[in-house]
C-alpha positions in Angstrom: -13.3 11.2 5.2 -9.7 10.2 4.5 -9.0 7.8 1.7 -5.6 6.0 1.1 -3.9 3.3 -0.8 -1.7 0.8 1.0 0.9 -1.0 -1.2 2.0 -3.2 1.8 -1.5 -4.7 2.2 -2.7 -4.0 -1.4 -5.8 -2.3 -0.3 -7.8 1.0 -0.6 -9.2 2.1 2.7 -11.3 5.0 4.2 -11.8 6.4 7.7 -13.4 9.4 9.2 -10.8 12.1 10.1 -11.1 11.2 13.8 -10.2 7.6 13.0 -13.6 6.0 13.4 -15.5 4.0 10.9 -12.4 2.6 9.2 -13.3 0.4 6.2 -11.5 -1.6 3.6 -13.1 -0.6 0.3 -11.0 -2.6 -2.2 -8.7 -5.5 -1.4 -9.0 -7.8 -4.5 -7.0 -7.6 -7.7 -4.7 -4.9 -6.5 -1.0 -5.4 -7.1 0.8 -2.1 -6.2 -1.8 0.6 -5.6 -0.1 4.0 -5.6 -1.9 7.3 -6.1 -5.5 8.2 -5.3 -7.7 11.2 -6.1 -11.4 11.9 -5.3 -14.1 13.6 -7.1 -16.6 14.3 -4.3 -19.0 16.1 -6.6 -19.5 13.0 -8.8 -18.8 10.5 -6.0 -15.8 8.8 -7.6 -12.3 7.8 -6.6 -9.5 7.2 -9.1 -6.3 5.3 -8.4 -3.2 3.9 -10.0 -1.8 0.4 -9.8 1.7 0.0 -11.0 2.2 -3.7 -10.5 2.6 -6.5 -13.1 -0.4 -5.2 -15.1 -0.3 -1.4 -14.6 -3.6 0.3 -14.8 -5.7 3.3 -13.7 -9.1 2.4 -12.2 -12.1 4.1 -10.7 -15.0 3.3 -8.5 -17.7 5.0 -6.5 -16.5 6.4 -3.1 -17.9 3.3 -1.4 -15.8 1.0 -3.6 -18.7 -0.2 -5.8 -18.9 -0.2 -9.6 -15.1 -0.6 -10.0 -13.8 -0.4 -13.5 -10.5 0.0 -15.4 -10.0 3.3 -17.3 -6.5 2.8 -18.8 -4.5 -0.4 -19.0 -2.3 0.2 -22.1 0.9 2.2 -22.7 1.6 2.4 -19.0 4.8 1.7 -17.1 4.6 2.9 -13.5 1.6 5.2 -13.2 2.0 6.9 -9.9 0.8 10.6 -9.7 -2.8 11.6 -10.3 -4.5 15.0 -10.7 -8.1 15.7 -11.4 -9.4 18.8 -13.2 -13.0 19.1 -11.9 -13.9 21.9 -14.3 -12.8 20.2 -17.5 -13.5 16.7 -16.3 -10.0 15.4 -17.0 -7.7 13.0 -15.2 -4.0 13.5 -15.5 -1.2 11.2 -14.4 2.5 10.9 -14.3 4.4 7.7 -15.2 7.7 7.1 -13.5 8.9 4.5 -16.0 8.0 6.3 -19.3 8.7 9.8 -17.9 
């Protein structure tokens, strides 16, 4: 599957690599979704939102059980990396450098 964020429509979507089964997973309470990473082993996706209230969130790969992980001391969180061995999530912040 291919997952992406769309800042223009403020959505997170998924499709099969051949373009079939396209689905909107999250379309509410997103301001400026930016980066996205997946943990297929645990079945989670993580994304950044650098809008009015910047935050980093996660949900299951089907969009369910959404929750905020970080929503303080953020400016423009935009890059994400996931260390699967150490179970750590790293991000870059374009505003705070």
